[in-house]
MARTOR-58060 format. One record per residue: residue in three letters; x, y, z of N, C-alpha, C in turn. Coordinates in Angstrom, 2 decimals. Layout:
N
ATOM, residuo, nxx, nyy, nzz, caxx, cayy, cazz, cxx, cyy, czz
ATOM, ALA, X, Y, Z, X, Y, Z, X, Y, Z;
...
***
This chain:
93
ATOM, residuo, nxx, nyy, nzz, caxx, cayy, cazz, cxx, cyy, czz
ATOM, MET, 255.24, 162.39, 50.82, 254.86, 161.03, 51.41, 253.22, 161.31, 51.32;
ATOM, ARG, 251.79, 160.17, 50.70, 250.95, 160.37, 50.85, 250.51, 159.29, 51.89;
ATOM, PHE, 249.51, 159.30, 52.55, 248.90, 158.78, 53.64, 247.45, 158.22, 53.53;
ATOM, ASP, 246.82, 157.84, 53.47, 245.49, 157.40, 53.33, 244.62, 158.15, 54.52;
ATOM, GLU, 243.48, 158.27, 53.95, 242.74, 159.11, 54.80, 242.49, 159.35, 56.28;
ATOM, GLU, 242.29, 157.44, 56.53, 241.88, 157.10, 57.64, 243.38, 157.21, 58.68;
ATOM, LEU, 244.19, 157.06, 58.24, 245.04, 157.17, 59.03, 245.31, 158.93, 59.37;
ATOM, LEU, 245.24, 159.67, 58.81, 245.22, 160.65, 58.64, 244.06, 161.95, 59.53;
ATOM, LYS, 243.01, 161.29, 59.60, 241.98, 161.38, 60.65, 242.76, 161.32, 61.84;
ATOM, LYS, 243.44, 159.86, 61.90, 243.35, 159.77, 63.07, 244.77, 160.11, 64.04;
ATOM, ALA, 245.69, 161.13, 62.95, 246.82, 161.79, 62.95, 246.00, 163.53, 63.45;
ATOM, ASP, 245.22, 163.70, 62.98, 244.72, 165.20, 63.48, 243.88, 164.50, 64.82;
ATOM, GLU, 243.62, 163.56, 64.88, 242.47, 163.47, 66.36, 243.72, 163.19, 67.71;
ATOM, LEU, 244.52, 162.74, 67.11, 246.35, 162.84, 68.20, 246.80, 164.23, 68.15;
ATOM, ALA, 246.71, 164.86, 67.40, 247.38, 166.57, 67.32, 246.51, 166.97, 68.17;
ATOM, LYS, 245.11, 167.05, 68.03, 244.07, 167.76, 69.03, 243.81, 167.41, 70.07;
ATOM, ILE, 244.45, 166.09, 70.99, 245.04, 165.95, 72.01, 246.24, 166.48, 72.56;
ATOM, GLU, 247.49, 166.05, 71.60, 248.09, 166.62, 71.85, 248.65, 168.00, 72.17;
ATOM, ARG, 247.69, 168.75, 71.41, 247.89, 170.47, 70.56, 248.63, 170.09, 70.19;
ATOM, VAL, 249.12, 169.75, 69.26, 250.11, 170.04, 68.25, 249.47, 170.43, 66.60;
ATOM, ASP, 250.40, 170.07, 65.47, 249.54, 170.52, 64.19, 249.81, 169.23, 64.48;
ATOM, ARG, 249.38, 168.88, 62.79, 248.66, 167.79, 62.09, 250.41, 167.14, 62.06;
ATOM, SER, 251.18, 168.32, 60.96, 252.89, 167.68, 61.00, 253.31, 167.43, 61.91;
ATOM, THR, 253.20, 167.86, 62.95, 254.81, 167.79, 63.80, 253.91, 166.29, 64.60;
ATOM, ILE, 252.82, 165.13, 64.42, 252.41, 164.00, 64.57, 253.17, 163.04, 63.48;
ATOM, LEU, 252.81, 163.83, 62.36, 253.31, 163.21, 61.36, 255.06, 162.90, 61.48;
ATOM, ARG, 256.13, 163.60, 61.72, 256.97, 163.93, 61.99, 257.62, 162.73, 62.92;
ATOM, LYS, 256.12, 162.97, 63.94, 257.28, 161.97, 65.29, 257.01, 160.89, 64.45;
ATOM, ALA, 255.93, 160.04, 64.72, 255.19, 158.93, 63.87, 256.37, 158.43, 62.39;
ATOM, ALA, 256.95, 158.84, 62.01, 258.54, 159.36, 60.68, 259.09, 158.86, 61.69;
ATOM, GLU, 259.58, 159.24, 62.76, 261.01, 158.94, 63.15, 260.38, 157.59, 64.30;
ATOM, LEU, 259.46, 157.48, 64.76, 259.15, 156.32, 65.70, 259.47, 155.28, 64.67;
ATOM, GLY, 258.75, 155.38, 63.68, 258.81, 153.98, 62.51, 260.36, 154.15, 62.25;
ATOM, LEU, 260.95, 155.31, 61.29, 262.69, 154.50, 61.51, 263.30, 153.76, 62.52;
ATOM, ARG, 263.16, 154.70, 63.83, 264.02, 153.83, 64.79, 263.80, 152.39, 64.87;
ATOM, GLU, 262.31, 152.06, 64.66, 261.81, 150.58, 65.14, 262.36, 149.92, 63.66;
ATOM, LEU, 262.74, 150.45, 62.33, 263.41, 149.53, 61.43, 264.92, 149.86, 61.19;
ATOM, LEU, 265.08, 150.31, 62.05, 266.33, 150.05, 62.66, 266.97, 148.55, 63.05;
ATOM, LEU, 265.53, 148.94, 64.15, 266.11, 147.97, 65.08, 265.59, 146.74, 65.02;
ATOM, GLN, 264.56, 146.43, 64.28, 264.43, 145.40, 63.87, 265.72, 144.82, 62.44;
ATOM, HIS, 265.69, 145.35, 61.38, 267.31, 145.26, 60.41, 268.18, 145.10, 61.89;
ATOM, ALA, 268.38, 146.16, 62.64, 270.00, 145.10, 63.33, 269.41, 143.84, 64.58;
ATOM, LEU, 268.76, 143.61, 64.40, 268.20, 142.30, 65.33, 267.86, 140.96, 64.46;
ATOM, ASP, 267.71, 141.42, 63.21, 268.07, 140.76, 62.29, 269.51, 139.99, 61.87;
ATOM, VAL, 270.09, 140.92, 61.52, 271.43, 140.79, 61.01, 272.21, 140.29, 62.22;
ATOM, TYR, 271.91, 140.30, 63.35, 272.23, 139.66, 64.38, 272.19, 138.31, 64.75;
ATOM, ARG, 270.84, 138.34, 64.86, 270.01, 136.73, 64.42, 271.23, 136.04, 63.85;
ATOM, ARG, 271.34, 136.63, 62.75, 272.10, 135.62, 61.15, 273.31, 135.89, 61.79;
ATOM, GLY, 274.24, 136.29, 62.47, 275.47, 136.08, 62.95, 276.15, 136.76, 61.72;
ATOM, LEU, 275.83, 137.80, 61.15, 276.66, 138.29, 60.35, 277.22, 140.19, 61.40;
ATOM, ILE, 276.59, 140.40, 62.36, 277.16, 141.39, 63.57, 277.40, 141.28, 64.72;
ATOM, SER, 278.20, 141.62, 65.25, 278.44, 140.91, 67.10, 277.17, 142.61, 67.40;
ATOM, VAL, 276.96, 141.84, 68.89, 276.62, 142.66, 69.41, 276.61, 143.96, 69.78;
ATOM, TRP, 277.32, 144.45, 69.25, 277.98, 145.69, 69.47, 277.86, 146.02, 68.36;
ATOM, LYS, 277.89, 145.65, 67.12, 277.52, 146.64, 65.95, 276.06, 146.88, 65.98;
ATOM, ALA, 275.81, 145.60, 66.18, 274.01, 145.47, 66.40, 273.67, 147.22, 66.83;
ATOM, ALA, 273.68, 147.36, 68.58, 273.81, 148.12, 69.00, 273.82, 149.86, 68.53;
ATOM, GLU, 274.99, 149.40, 67.60, 275.01, 150.59, 67.15, 274.21, 151.13, 66.16;
ATOM, LEU, 273.85, 150.13, 65.03, 273.34, 149.85, 64.02, 271.83, 150.66, 64.50;
ATOM, ALA, 270.93, 149.48, 65.66, 270.09, 150.35, 66.22, 270.00, 151.82, 66.26;
ATOM, ASP, 271.31, 151.99, 66.83, 271.25, 153.28, 67.42, 271.02, 153.07, 69.23;
ATOM, VAL, 271.02, 152.76, 69.98, 270.81, 151.87, 71.64, 272.14, 151.70, 71.52;
ATOM, PRO, 271.85, 151.73, 73.65, 273.28, 151.41, 73.91, 273.21, 150.13, 74.11;
ATOM, LEU, 274.22, 149.77, 74.20, 275.08, 148.18, 74.31, 274.12, 147.40, 75.24;
ATOM, TRP, 274.00, 148.02, 76.22, 272.92, 147.70, 77.38, 271.28, 147.21, 77.46;
ATOM, ARG, 271.15, 148.38, 76.73, 269.63, 148.31, 76.22, 269.33, 147.51, 74.68;
ATOM, PHE, 270.66, 146.94, 74.21, 270.14, 146.13, 73.27, 269.64, 145.07, 73.84;
ATOM, ILE, 270.74, 144.65, 74.15, 271.08, 143.36, 75.44, 269.47, 142.91, 76.21;
ATOM, ASP, 269.04, 143.87, 76.40, 267.83, 144.12, 77.52, 266.77, 143.79, 75.79;
ATOM, ILE, 267.06, 144.09, 74.91, 265.76, 144.02, 73.70, 265.81, 142.38, 73.49;
ATOM, LEU, 267.24, 142.09, 73.43, 267.22, 140.58, 73.25, 266.61, 139.33, 74.31;
ATOM, LYS, 267.39, 139.65, 74.85, 266.15, 139.45, 76.24, 264.61, 139.24, 76.22;
ATOM, GLU, 264.01, 140.66, 76.07, 262.53, 140.82, 76.32, 262.20, 140.45, 74.72;
ATOM, ARG, 262.91, 140.19, 74.14, 262.57, 139.28, 72.44, 262.91, 137.77, 72.10;
ATOM, GLU, 263.54, 136.85, 73.38, 263.73, 135.82, 74.13, 264.77, 135.87, 72.38;
ATOM, ILE, 265.98, 136.09, 71.93, 266.84, 136.43, 71.15, 268.17, 135.83, 72.08;
ATOM, GLY, 268.65, 134.69, 71.52, 269.81, 134.98, 72.63, 271.13, 135.42, 72.24;
ATOM, PHE, 271.74, 135.62, 73.23, 272.93, 136.53, 73.56, 274.26, 135.83, 73.05;
ATOM, LYS, 274.09, 135.92, 72.17, 275.95, 135.54, 71.51, 276.77, 136.42, 71.45;
ATOM, THR, 278.43, 135.86, 72.07, 279.20, 137.02, 71.51, 280.59, 136.32, 71.57;
ATOM, SER, 281.36, 136.87, 70.97, 283.01, 136.61, 70.78, 283.44, 136.77, 72.27;
ATOM, GLU, 285.03, 136.35, 72.48, 286.08, 136.92, 74.12, 286.07, 138.33, 73.76;
ATOM, GLU, 287.13, 138.53, 72.05, 286.79, 139.41, 71.84, 286.08, 141.41, 71.65;
ATOM, ASP, 284.89, 140.66, 71.57, 283.77, 140.89, 71.53, 283.16, 141.68, 73.42;
ATOM, LEU, 283.19, 140.57, 74.01, 283.15, 140.85, 75.48, 284.29, 141.71, 76.12;
ATOM, ARG, 285.18, 141.84, 75.79, 286.29, 142.84, 76.34, 286.09, 144.19, 76.17;
ATOM, GLU, 285.87, 143.99, 74.60, 285.24, 145.39, 74.72, 283.98, 146.60, 75.08;
ATOM, MET, 282.75, 145.46, 75.69, 281.85, 145.58, 75.98, 282.41, 145.79, 77.53;
ATOM, ILE, 282.96, 145.08, 78.42, 283.81, 145.37, 80.15, 284.50, 146.47, 78.81;
ATOM, GLU, 285.44, 147.03, 78.74, 286.52, 147.95, 78.21, 285.34, 149.45, 78.41;
ATOM, ALA, 284.75, 149.22, 77.54, 283.56, 150.48, 76.94, 282.89, 150.84, 78.18;
ATOM, TYR, 282.25, 150.22, 78.98, 281.55, 149.65, 80.78, 282.21, 151.00, 81.98;
ATOM, LEU, 283.50, 150.01, 81.75, 284.67, 150.81, 83.12, 285.62, 152.21, 82.34;
***
């Protein structure tokens, strides 16, 4: 991977504050970025009605109830079928 110099300088500054090396900061950044991309993708396909809320949460790698909270935070309507609702309740119990 290649990063621009300004971004590397910021990574170095954060690494100094956190008392870790640059590669640790860049690994964390890559992990956080990938998690955000997964979430964005899951929200997109859910919003388009291509997958259930259950599958979207699974795709985003977050617990179902957290995904529902994210939908609320981002003002995305919650929609589910009766079957999906039953699965959620069974999983919760």
